[in-house]
C-alpha positions in Angstrom: 125.9 104.3 89.1 124.0 104.8 92.2 120.7 103.3 92.4 118.2 104.0 94.9 117.0 101.0 97.0 113.7 100.2 98.5 112.4 99.2 101.9 110.8 95.9 101.9 107.7 95.0 103.7 107.5 92.2 106.3 106.9 88.8 104.3 103.7 88.0 106.4 102.1 91.1 104.9 102.9 90.4 101.5 101.9 86.7 101.9 98.5 87.4 103.4 97.7 89.9 100.4 98.7 87.4 98.0 96.1 84.7 99.7 93.3 87.7 99.7 93.4 88.3 96.0 92.9 91.7 93.9 89.2 92.0 93.6 88.6 91.8 97.7 91.8 94.1 98.1 90.4 96.8 95.5 87.1 96.7 97.3 88.5 97.2 100.5 91.0 99.4 100.1 88.6 101.8 98.6 86.8 102.0 101.8 89.8 103.3 103.8 91.1 105.9 101.6 92.5 104.6 98.0 89.6 104.8 95.7 91.4 103.1 92.6 94.3 100.7 93.4 93.7 99.2 89.9 96.6 99.4 87.1 94.8 99.7 84.4 96.0 98.2 80.9 98.4 95.1 81.8 96.8 92.0 81.8 98.0 88.5 82.3 100.4 86.8 80.1 99.8 83.3 81.6 96.6 82.8 83.6 96.4 81.1 86.8 99.3 83.0 88.4 99.2 85.2 91.8 102.1 87.3 93.0 102.5 89.7 95.6 105.9 91.6 96.4 107.2 94.9 96.9 107.8 97.0 93.6 111.1 98.0 92.0 109.9 100.6 89.7 111.3 101.5 86.1 110.4 104.7 84.2 110.1 105.1 80.5 110.3 108.6 79.0 109.9 109.7 75.5 113.0 109.3 73.5 114.8 112.3 72.4 117.9 111.3 70.5 120.3 114.2 72.1 119.0 112.7 75.7 119.4 108.9 74.5 121.0 107.6 71.4 122.2 104.2 72.5 121.9 101.3 70.3 120.4 97.7 71.8 124.1 96.4 72.8 126.0 99.5 73.1 127.3 100.6 76.5 124.8 97.9 78.4 125.4 99.4 81.7 123.9 102.8 80.9 120.7 101.1 80.0 118.4 101.5 83.0 116.1 98.5 82.5 119.4 96.4 83.0 119.8 98.6 86.5 116.4 97.9 87.7 117.0 94.1 87.4 120.4 94.2 89.4 118.2 95.4 92.3 115.9 92.3 92.6 115.7 90.2 95.7 113.9 87.2 96.1 110.0 88.1 95.9 110.3 91.3 94.5 108.0 92.6 91.6 109.5 94.6 88.9 107.0 97.2 87.6 107.3 99.5 84.5 105.8 102.4 83.4 106.4 102.2 79.5 103.8 104.6 79.0 101.6 102.2 77.3 103.7 102.1 74.3 102.8 98.8 72.0 106.1 99.2 69.9 109.0 98.5 72.0 109.7 95.5 74.0 110.7 96.5 77.5 112.2 93.0 78.4 113.0 90.0 76.1 113.6 86.3 77.0 117.2 86.8 78.3 116.2 89.7 80.7 113.1 87.6 81.8 115.4 84.8 82.5 117.6 86.7 84.6 114.5 88.2 86.5 113.3 84.8 87.1 116.8 83.4 88.2 117.1 86.3 90.7 113.8 85.1 92.5 111.6 87.8 91.5 107.9 87.4 91.8 107.0 88.8 88.6 106.8 92.0 86.5 104.1 94.1 85.6 104.5 96.3 82.4 102.4 99.0 81.3 103.7 98.1 77.7 105.2 95.2 75.9 107.9 92.3 76.1 109.5 90.8 72.9 110.3 87.0 72.4 106.9 85.9 73.5 107.3 82.2 72.6 110.4 81.8 74.6 109.1 84.1 77.2 106.1 81.9 77.8 107.9 78.9 77.9 109.8 80.2 81.2 106.2 80.1 82.8 107.3 83.3 84.7 104.5 85.6 85.9 104.0 88.5 83.6 101.3 91.4 83.4 101.4 93.4 80.2 99.8 95.1 77.3 101.1 93.0 74.5 104.2 91.9 72.5 106.3 93.1 69.7 109.4 92.1 68.1 111.2 95.4 68.6 113.6 95.9 71.2 113.2 98.1 74.1 114.7 101.5 72.6 114.1 100.9 69.1 111.1 103.2 68.8 109.8 106.3 70.8 110.8 105.4 74.4 114.2 104.8 76.5 114.3 103.6 80.4 115.1 106.8 82.5 115.0 105.9 86.0 115.1 103.0 88.6 113.2 103.3 91.9 111.3 106.4 91.4 107.7 107.4 91.7 105.9 106.1 88.3 102.4 106.1 86.8 101.9 102.6 85.7 98.6 102.1 84.0 97.5 105.7 85.3 98.0 104.6 88.9 100.8 106.2 91.2 103.4 103.4 92.4 105.8 104.3 94.8 109.3 102.4 95.3 108.4 99.5 97.7 104.7 99.6 97.6 103.2 96.1 97.8 101.9 95.1 94.4 99.4 92.0 94.0 98.4 90.7 90.9 96.2 87.8 89.7 93.8 87.2 86.7 91.8 90.1 87.6 94.7 92.5 86.9 97.2 94.3 89.6 96.6 96.5 92.3 98.8 98.6 94.4 98.7 98.4 98.2 100.8 101.2 100.1 102.8 99.2 103.1 101.1 101.6 105.5 97.4 100.6 104.7 98.4 97.0 104.4 97.5 95.9 107.9 93.9 97.5 107.6 93.4 96.1 104.3 94.3 92.6 105.3 91.8 93.0 108.4 89.1 94.1 106.5 89.6 91.9 103.6 89.8 88.9 106.0 86.4 89.7 107.4 84.9 90.3 104.3 86.0 86.8 103.0 84.6 85.1 106.1 81.1 86.3 105.4 81.4 85.6 102.1 82.3 82.0 102.5 78.9 82.0 104.5 76.9 83.9 101.9 78.2 81.5 99.0 77.3 78.4 100.8 73.5 79.8 101.4 73.4 81.2 97.7 74.4 77.7 96.4 71.6 76.3 98.7 68.9 78.6 97.1 69.1 81.4 99.6 67.7 84.8 98.9 70.1 87.3 97.3 68.9 89.9 99.3 69.5 88.2 102.5 72.8 86.9 102.0 74.8 89.3 99.4 75.6 91.5 100.9 75.1 90.1 104.1 71.9 91.8 105.6 71.7 92.5 109.4 68.8 89.7 109.3 71.2 87.2 108.8 73.7 88.1 111.2 73.0 85.9 114.3 72.6 82.8 111.4 76.3 83.7 110.1 77.8 84.1 113.8 76.2 80.6 114.5 77.6 79.2 111.4 81.3 80.9 112.3 81.2 79.3 115.5 80.2 75.7 114.1 83.1 76.1 111.8 85.5 76.8 114.3 86.2 80.3 113.6 86.5 83.5 115.8 83.0 84.9 114.9 83.2 88.6 114.5 80.0 90.8 113.9 
C-alpha cells in the first residue's frame, strides 16, 4: 500500500512555535492572513502538555457497508488508522478528521502506545478515543472531543485516507502543516508563514513581558495593554536594561 509522505519542516521552526504558545500564535497569524487557525472541538486529555510538530493526517468518512465492511481485527493492514501510525517519525503530530463523531474511538490504548513508542509528539482528534483509563496512564499528549467504549469502525465512520488535506474541527489541515497544541487548544501554522509568525510573536511576547510587569505594579491598563505610543520610550529603556535587543 503506497501512502503519501510529508515534507517535515526545520526543527528550529517547530521548537520556536512550541515556545510561543497557541494564544499568541492565533493572534499574530490572524494579522498576516490566516483569520482562524484554531481547531475547534478537541480539548486536552491531560492538561499541562505543549506540543508542536508536522501534521500526519488521517481522514474518516461516513461508513457505507458496500465500501467498507471490515471487522475490528479483520484484514488489519487495510485499516487506514494503522497506516498513518506507520508513517510516524519523532516529533510528528497525528491529526485526525473523525467528523466530530462521539460514538467510535479512533485509537485505543494499544495504538496510542505504539504512537508514543514511535516518538510521536501527540495527536489531535476531532472525535474520540477508547480505553481512556489506560490511555491516561500513558501520559501522552492527546487533544480530543471525548471518550467511548466503541472501536474505530463500530458505528458510523471508517478511516479512508492518510496524508491528504482534511477538515479537523472545521479547519483545513494540510499534510506537513505545523500543529501547535497546549491547554488553550490546537492551532495550525502553514510552514510558509512560520518564520513570519515567530518574528511577530517574539516581538509581541517582549512587550507583553514589560506590560505584565507594569500592570502588576498598578500601571494604567490604557497605557500598558496594549502598549501605547506614550509608553514606547519607557519600554525601550526597559529592554536595554534587561539586555534585550530593543525593537520599536
